matplotlib code that plots the C-alpha trace (Angstrom):
import matplotlib.pyplot as plt

x = [9.7, 10.6, 12.3, 9.7, 6.8, 9.4, 9.6, 6.3, 5.5, 8.2, 6.7, 3.3, 4.7, 6.6, 4.7, 3.4, 6.5, 10.0, 12.9, 15.2, 19.1, 18.4, 16.8, 13.2, 10.4, 7.4, 4.2, 1.5, -1.8, -5.3, -6.7, -6.1, -3.5, -6.0, -7.6, -4.5, -3.2, -6.7, -6.3, -2.5, -4.1, -6.5, -4.0, -1.8, -4.4, -5.7, -1.7, -1.6, 1.1, 1.8, 0.9, 3.0, 1.4, 0.4, 1.7, -0.5, 2.6, 0.4, -1.9, 1.5, 2.4, -1.1, -0.2, 2.5, 1.2, 3.0, 1.4, 2.2, 0.5, -1.2, 1.5, 1.0, 3.7, 2.5, 5.3, 4.5, 6.3, 6.6, 9.3, 9.3, 11.1, 12.4, 14.3, 16.4, 17.3, 18.7, 20.8, 22.2, 23.2, 22.1, 22.6, 19.4, 17.6, 17.9, 15.6, 13.4, 10.5, 9.1, 7.7, 5.6, 5.1, 1.7, 2.1, 0.7, 3.1, 3.1, 0.9, -1.7, -0.6, -0.4, 2.5, 3.2, 7.0, 9.1, 12.5, 14.1, 14.9, 18.0, 19.2, 18.9, 21.0, 23.7, 23.4, 23.9, 26.6, 23.9, 25.1, 23.6, 19.7, 18.9, 15.8, 14.3, 15.5, 13.3, 10.4, 10.3, 10.4, 7.7, 5.5, 6.2, 5.6, 2.3, 1.2, 2.0, -0.3, -3.0, -3.1, -2.6, -4.9, -8.3]
y = [145.6, 143.9, 140.8, 140.8, 140.1, 137.8, 136.0, 135.6, 134.5, 132.1, 130.5, 130.4, 128.9, 126.3, 125.6, 122.4, 121.0, 120.4, 119.1, 117.1, 116.8, 112.9, 113.7, 112.9, 115.7, 115.6, 117.5, 117.9, 116.4, 117.4, 113.7, 110.6, 108.3, 105.8, 108.7, 110.1, 106.9, 106.5, 109.9, 109.3, 106.2, 107.6, 110.7, 107.8, 105.7, 109.3, 110.0, 106.5, 105.3, 101.9, 101.0, 98.1, 97.8, 99.4, 98.2, 99.1, 98.5, 99.0, 96.0, 93.9, 95.1, 93.9, 90.3, 89.9, 91.7, 95.2, 98.5, 100.9, 104.4, 104.2, 103.9, 103.0, 102.9, 102.9, 102.0, 103.6, 104.7, 105.0, 103.2, 106.1, 108.0, 105.5, 103.8, 107.2, 107.8, 104.0, 105.1, 108.0, 105.7, 101.9, 102.4, 104.6, 101.3, 100.8, 103.5, 103.2, 102.6, 105.6, 105.2, 107.3, 107.1, 108.3, 108.2, 109.7, 111.0, 110.9, 114.3, 112.5, 114.9, 113.1, 113.4, 112.6, 111.7, 111.0, 111.0, 113.9, 113.2, 115.6, 113.9, 110.7, 111.9, 113.0, 109.8, 107.9, 110.6, 110.7, 112.9, 114.2, 113.5, 117.0, 117.6, 114.4, 115.0, 118.5, 116.6, 113.8, 116.7, 118.5, 115.8, 114.2, 117.7, 117.7, 114.2, 115.2, 118.7, 117.1, 113.9, 116.0, 119.2, 119.8]
z = [-156.2, -159.7, -157.6, -155.2, -158.1, -159.8, -156.6, -156.2, -159.9, -159.6, -156.5, -157.8, -161.2, -159.6, -156.3, -157.9, -159.2, -157.4, -159.3, -156.8, -157.3, -157.9, -161.3, -160.3, -161.0, -158.7, -159.7, -156.9, -158.1, -157.3, -157.3, -154.9, -156.3, -158.6, -160.0, -161.5, -162.4, -164.4, -165.6, -166.8, -168.5, -170.4, -171.7, -172.7, -174.7, -176.5, -177.4, -179.0, -176.5, -175.4, -172.0, -171.0, -167.3, -164.1, -160.9, -157.7, -155.3, -152.3, -153.1, -153.4, -150.2, -148.8, -150.0, -147.9, -144.8, -145.1, -145.3, -148.0, -148.6, -152.1, -154.6, -158.3, -161.1, -165.1, -167.1, -170.9, -173.9, -177.9, -179.8, -182.1, -179.5, -177.2, -180.1, -181.2, -177.5, -177.0, -180.5, -179.0, -175.8, -175.6, -172.4, -171.7, -172.3, -168.7, -168.1, -170.6, -171.1, -169.2, -165.7, -163.6, -160.3, -158.6, -154.7, -151.5, -148.9, -145.4, -145.1, -147.6, -150.4, -153.8, -156.2, -160.1, -160.2, -163.1, -164.1, -165.8, -169.3, -169.2, -166.1, -167.7, -170.6, -168.6, -166.7, -170.2, -171.7, -174.5, -177.6, -180.3, -179.1, -177.8, -180.0, -178.7, -175.1, -175.3, -177.0, -174.2, -171.3, -173.1, -173.2, -169.8, -168.4, -170.5, -169.2, -165.7, -165.6, -167.7, -164.8, -161.5, -162.5, -161.1]

ax = plt.figure().add_subplot(projection="3d")
ax.plot(x, y, z, "-o")
ax.set_aspect("equal")
plt.show()
């Protein structure tokens, strides 16, 4: 009985989030792509983050006569956090600033995806930055949750 209850709780807690082996975290959104991206942009502005750019990949595809389901990429960051990560491992710079991909799958489900910070730390053999990595994990999870929640 205890195992069943724990399984149900786990399914409920993680039903909106999936972490793939490739280090990508994807969270289901309750909103269309544009609205999810708008919500994230507003959150970033309120938190004082630097919003570098927002790319509408679907619009780009349309310009060259191709069709792509709604797909937007938001690039953002904070040098107070990014610089220490790059000090721990300078190659981390290839994966910074942070990116959020908001996209619609073939079933119409919208997803908010981002790189898992621990995966990036392993990729770059980052040493001595565990506290910063954990902070980034929490911030990204909070951003994803706020942008995708009903």
